[in-house]
Structures are given as structure tokens and as C-alpha cells.
C-alpha positions in Angstrom: -21.6 -17.1 -1.5 -21.9 -14.5 -4.3 -18.2 -13.7 -4.0 -17.0 -17.2 -4.4 -19.2 -17.6 -7.5 -17.4 -14.4 -8.9 -14.1 -15.9 -8.4 -15.2 -19.4 -10.0 -17.0 -17.9 -13.1 -14.5 -15.0 -13.6 -11.6 -17.2 -13.5 -13.0 -19.2 -16.3 -13.5 -16.2 -18.7 -10.5 -14.0 -17.6 -7.8 -15.3 -19.8 -10.2 -15.6 -23.0 -11.8 -12.1 -22.2 -8.4 -10.3 -22.0 -7.0 -12.4 -24.8 -10.0 -11.3 -26.9 -9.4 -7.5 -25.7 -5.8 -7.7 -26.9 -6.7 -9.3 -30.1 -9.4 -6.7 -31.0 -7.1 -3.8 -30.4 -7.2 -3.3 -26.6 -3.6 -3.7 -25.9 -2.0 -0.5 -25.3 -0.6 1.1 -28.7 0.4 4.4 -29.7 -3.4 5.2 -30.4 -4.4 3.6 -27.1 -2.0 5.8 -25.2 -3.5 8.9 -26.6 -6.9 7.6 -25.6 -6.2 6.7 -22.1 -3.7 9.6 -21.4 -5.2 12.2 -18.9 -7.7 9.7 -17.4 -8.0 9.3 -13.7 -7.6 6.2 -11.6 -8.0 6.4 -7.6 -6.6 3.6 -5.5 -8.3 3.1 -1.9 -6.1 0.5 0.1 -6.7 -0.6 3.6 -3.3 1.0 4.4 -0.2 2.1 2.8 3.3 1.6 4.5 3.2 -2.2 4.2 5.0 -4.2 1.4 1.8 -5.5 -0.2 0.1 -2.2 -1.0 3.7 -0.5 -1.6 4.3 -3.1 -4.1 0.9 -2.9 -5.9 1.2 0.9 -6.0 4.7 0.8 -7.4 3.7 -1.3 -10.3 0.4 0.5 -11.1 2.4 3.8 -10.8 4.7 2.6 -13.6 1.7 1.6 -15.9 0.2 5.2 -15.2 3.6 7.0 -16.0 3.9 5.1 -19.3 0.4 5.6 -20.7 -0.2 9.0 -19.2 -3.0 8.6 -17.0 -3.1 9.6 -13.3 -3.1 7.4 -10.1 -4.0 8.9 -7.0 -3.9 6.9 -3.7 -6.1 7.6 -0.7 -4.6 5.8 2.3 -7.2 4.6 5.1 -4.4 3.8 7.4 -6.3 0.6 8.8 -9.4 2.5 9.6 -12.3 1.1 8.2 -14.8 4.2 9.0 -12.0 6.5 7.1 -11.8 4.0 4.3 -15.7 4.2 3.5 -15.6 8.0 3.7 -12.6 8.0 1.4 -14.5 5.8 -1.1 -17.6 8.0 -0.9 -15.4 11.0 -1.7 -13.5 9.0 -4.5 -17.0 8.2 -6.1 -18.0 12.0 -6.0 -14.7 12.7 -7.9 -15.8 10.7 -10.7 -12.6 8.7 -11.7 -12.4 6.4 -14.7 -11.4 3.5 -12.6 -11.5 2.9 -8.9 -9.1 0.4 -7.3 -10.3 -0.9 -4.0 -8.7 -3.2 -1.3 -11.7 -4.6 0.7 -11.2 -5.2 4.4 -14.3 -7.2 4.7 -16.8 -8.9 2.3 -19.6 -6.4 3.1 -18.0 -2.9 4.2 -17.7 -1.6 0.7 -20.2 -3.6 -1.3 -23.0 -0.8 -1.5 -20.4 1.7 -2.6 -18.8 -0.7 -5.2 -22.3 -1.2 -6.6 -22.9 2.6 -6.7 -19.8 3.4 -8.3 -20.3 0.7 -11.0 -23.9 2.2 -11.5 -22.4 5.5 -12.2 -20.1 4.3 -14.9 -17.0 4.1 -12.7 -15.2 0.7 -13.4 -14.0 -0.9 -10.2 -11.0 -3.2 -9.8 -11.0 -5.1 -6.6 -7.4 -6.2 -5.7 -6.7 -9.3 -3.6 -9.5 -9.1 -1.1 -12.9 -9.3 -2.6 -16.3 -7.9 -1.6 -19.7 -9.7 -1.8 -20.4 -7.1 -4.6 -19.2 -8.0 -8.0 -17.4 -5.4 -10.1 -15.8 -5.1 -13.6 -12.7 -6.8 -12.4 -10.6 -8.6 -9.8 -7.0 -9.3 -9.5 -5.9 -11.7 -6.5 -5.2 -14.9 -4.9 -7.3 -18.0 -5.0 -8.1 -18.1 -1.1 -10.0 -21.4 -1.5 -7.1 -23.1 -3.0 -4.6 -21.6 -0.4 -7.0 -22.6 2.4 -7.3 -26.2 1.2 -3.6 -26.7 0.4 -2.4 -25.4 3.9 -5.1 -27.7 5.7 -3.9 -30.6 3.7 -0.2 -30.0 4.6 -1.4 -29.6 8.2 -3.1 -33.0 8.2 0.0 -34.5 6.6 2.2 -33.0 9.3 -0.3 -33.2 12.4 -2.8 -35.9 11.5 -3.0 -39.7 11.8 0.3 -41.5 11.8 2.2 -38.3 12.7 2.4 -39.1 16.5 1.4 -35.6 17.1 -1.6 -34.2 18.8 -3.4 -32.8 15.8 -4.2 -29.5 17.6 -4.4 -26.5 15.1 -4.9 -22.7 16.1 -6.0 -20.4 13.3 -5.3 -16.7 13.5 -7.3 -14.6 10.8 -6.9 -11.2 10.3 -10.5 -10.4 10.5 -13.2 -13.2 10.5 -15.2 -11.4 7.9 -12.4 -10.5 5.6 -12.7 -12.2 2.1 -9.4 -14.1 2.6 -10.3 -15.4 6.1 -13.8 -16.2 5.2 -12.7 -18.3 2.2 -9.7 -19.9 3.7 -11.4 -20.9 6.9 -14.2 -22.4 4.7 -11.9 -24.5 2.7 -9.8 -25.5 5.6 -12.6 -26.7 7.7 -13.7 -28.8 4.9 -10.4 -30.6 4.9 -10.2 -30.8 8.7 -13.8 -32.2 9.0 -12.8 -35.1 6.8 -9.9 -35.8 9.4 -11.5 -36.0 12.9 -8.0 -36.5 14.6 -7.4 -32.6 13.7 -8.8 -30.3 16.4 -8.9 -26.6 15.8 -8.4 -25.2 19.3 -8.5 -21.6 18.6 -9.9 -19.4 15.8 -9.3 -15.8 17.0 -8.7 -12.9 14.7 -5.6 -10.4 15.3 -7.2 -7.4 13.5 -3.9 -7.6 11.3 -1.8 -6.7 14.4 1.4 -8.8 15.2 1.2 -8.0 18.9 -2.4 -9.2 19.1 -1.4 -12.4 17.1 1.5 -12.9 19.7 -0.8 -12.5 22.6 -3.3 -15.1 21.1 -0.6 -17.6 20.4 1.0 -17.3 23.9 -2.3 -17.9 25.5 -3.2 -20.9 23.2 0.3 -22.4 23.9 -0.4 -22.1 27.7 -3.8 -23.9 27.4 -2.4 -26.4 24.6 1.3 -27.0 25.2 1.1 -29.9 22.6 -0.1 -27.7 19.9 1.0 -28.9 16.6 0.4 -26.0 14.0 -0.7 -22.4 13.6 -2.3 -21.2 10.6 -2.0 -17.4 10.3 -4.0 -15.7 7.4 -1.2 -13.0 6.5 2.5 -13.3 7.1 2.9 -9.8 8.7 0.7 -10.4 11.6 1.8 -14.1 11.9 5.2 -12.7 12.8 3.7 -12.1 16.2 2.4 -15.8 16.3 5.9 -17.1 15.2 7.9 -15.0 17.7 5.5 -16.3 20.5 6.2 -19.9 19.5 9.9 -19.1 19.5 9.8 -17.4 22.9 8.0 -20.4 24.3 10.9 -22.6 23.2 8.5 -24.6 20.8 9.9 -23.6 17.5 11.0 -27.2 16.9 7.5 -28.6 17.6 4.9 -26.2 16.4 4.7 -25.5 12.6 3.7 -21.9 11.7 1.9 -21.5 8.5 0.9 -18.3 6.9 0.0 -16.6 3.5 1.4 -13.2 2.0 2.6 -11.1 -0.8 6.2 -12.8 -0.9 8.1 -9.7 -0.2 11.6 -10.1 1.3 10.3 -10.1 4.8 8.7 -13.5 4.1 12.2 -15.1 3.2 13.6 -13.5 6.2 10.8 -15.0 8.3 11.5 -18.4 7.1 15.4 -17.9 7.4 15.0 -16.8 11.0 12.7 -19.6 12.0 9.8 -17.4 12.7 7.6 -18.9 10.3 8.0 -22.4 8.5 5.8 -22.4 5.4 4.4 -19.4 3.6 1.9 -19.6 0.6 2.9 -16.4 -1.5 0.8 -14.9 -4.0 3.4 -12.5 -5.3 2.3 -8.9 -4.6 4.9 -7.7 -7.2 3.2 -9.8 -9.9 -0.3 -8.9 -8.6 0.8 -5.2 -9.1 2.0 -5.8 -12.7 -1.3 -7.7 -13.5 -3.4 -4.9 -11.7 -1.6 -2.2 -14.0 -2.3 -4.3 -17.1 -6.1 -4.7 -16.3 -6.2 -1.0 -15.6 -4.8 -0.1 -18.9 -7.4 -2.4 -20.5 -10.4 -1.2 -18.4 -9.5 2.4 -19.3 -9.8 1.4 -22.9 -13.2 -0.2 -22.3 -12.5 -3.7 -21.6 -15.1 -5.7 -19.8 -16.9 -9.1 -20.0 -19.6 -8.9 -22.5 -22.0 -11.0 -20.3 -21.5 -8.8 -17.2 -19.3 -11.3 -15.4 -16.4 -10.0 -13.5 -13.0 -10.5 -15.2 -10.7 -12.4 -12.7 -7.0 -12.7 -12.8 -5.7 -15.5 -10.4 -2.4 -14.9 -8.9 0.1 -17.7 -9.4 1.0 -19.3 -6.2 4.6 -19.9 -4.6 5.4 -21.8 -1.5 8.3 -20.5 0.6 9.5 -22.9 3.2 12.7 -24.1 5.0 14.7 -27.1 3.7 16.3 -28.2 0.5 13.6 -26.5 -1.6 14.1 -22.9 0.0 15.2 -20.3 -2.5 15.6 -16.6 -1.5 14.9 -15.7 -5.1 11.2 -16.7 -4.4 10.7 -13.3 -2.7 10.7 -9.9 -4.3 12.4 -6.7 -3.1 11.0 -3.2 -3.2 
């Protein structure tokens, strides 16, 4: 519950707080550049080598180059044990700012609290821990879960002539996005008893596991109406399973993601039907700006978490499809 309150309260103060920072001289100026030059930022992502984290890193690196501070990346390569070790080492190296990409709501909570207590400001990016920190930049997962569920009800619910059966494929059941999206989606589904969630199995972010889960569900429920994958990359496996089963015209495949060009290609190729994009390229720019401000001392005066909510784009086939909705590395 704590992480949700952080999103709600933080979002309410974020624009005002950053506006106040800029108005009172926190915007990067020649003086600010000299003040933050030489400072150290460490980014600990779940994994590099994917468009999401590569896009963030590219934009954050641009800010670091402009203002003369360093950005060091320590790649956990999808290993949560290694990630905890990397974060412990990063804290001991005493950077000015830590940027963390939480695989679950609990895994890094203690270390985030430790870093903040030692005066290291922590920016959480896109996946949020139970532990609040100085700032968060990322998607509004409650909104995404609610909107996708409402669209599924429209397509699969009463009056649609379809089964109402839905399969959900989280990355991990304890990841912040999965916790919040599932909570929001089930609230919508609970109000529509014709919707039946027949599977809610995590893929561990792996496309092949998502493919296997989907193939099994389709065997058990050949009249499945929709799949809700919690990340477009692993949902590629689910979409391919639907296509291999010859059900691409009957099963809608939903996902979320950073909106890289792979998302548009998935829609163009009929692998996925509708993707709620939080625009990783824009998130990277926002993260870079927030880091600039944090290095100059920006923080909420009441101890709340500064929160920048990522604007949403919906990428889907049909007349509204526009390849310009996706960004390229």
C-alpha cells in the first residue's frame, strides 16, 4: 500500500515542486553546471540490452555529458541476487545519486532506505519499491491496468458474443507494475462477472515462458478472448503462440511497454493488438532532468517523493495506427 500512496501523493506535488526548483534557481545554469560537474551517478538496472533500459541510459548519459557529472551503469543481467550485491557495492561507493530499477516491490527496499539515510538520493525509475525515496519517474500502473481492463470488458464482456475468458501474464507477481496493474484490472473485472480470468501466471519476463503459458491456456480454453501481458517484450511469446494456434483473429493480445520500434513492428505483424506505451525515450529525458535537479539539492520540502508520471500512448492496429508513436534508438 505504501508504494501506491507514494504514487498518488508524489504525483500531486511533483509539478509544483519541480516548478519551484526551477523558479528558485535549480534549473541548470552556468553556475549550476559548475556546481554539479564532477558529481557521481550510478544506475543499477534489472538488465541492459533491452530497449527500455538502453533508452533510459542514452538520455541520462546525454544529461551527464552536458553538465559534467559521471553516469556509471552496473548491469544485473536479470539476476536479482546480483542486483542486490551491485546496489550494496554502489552504496559503499557513495555516489551523489542512485538510479534503481526495482524488479519487485520488496527486494531493494531496505537498501533504498539505507542509501537515503546515508545522504545518497535515490531516483526509482518505472518500477517502484515499497520504500519511498527522493524521486520516482515512471508509468501510472493503476491507470494502465484499469484502462486495459475496461477495454477488455468492452471487447469480451456482455453483448460481445464472446466467452469473456482472459489470461493475464505478469512478468513477476511481486513486481510493482504487476501488483498495481493486477489490482486495478481485477477491480474492473469484479464489476463484470461475465469476465473470467482463467490464468494469471508469471513469465519471469521471458518470451519463451510466456509462449508456453499461452499455448497451454489455449489448449485448455480454445475460446479465450484476450491476453493481458504486462510487458511487450515477453508478450511477444504470447502473441506468437496465438498466431501459431491460428487464433490471431479471435484472441486480442494486450501489453504495456516503453514504445520502442519493436512495439510498432509487433502491431504491424499482428503479434500484438494493443500496447499501452509509457514512452521510455521520454522517461529517459525526464529522468535526466530530475537527476540534474537532485544533484542541485531538489527535494520535496515535506519529505514526500517527487513523482513524474509518464504520459501514455496507445499503439494499436487500425485507422489510428501511426508508426510515429514509436521511438527509435
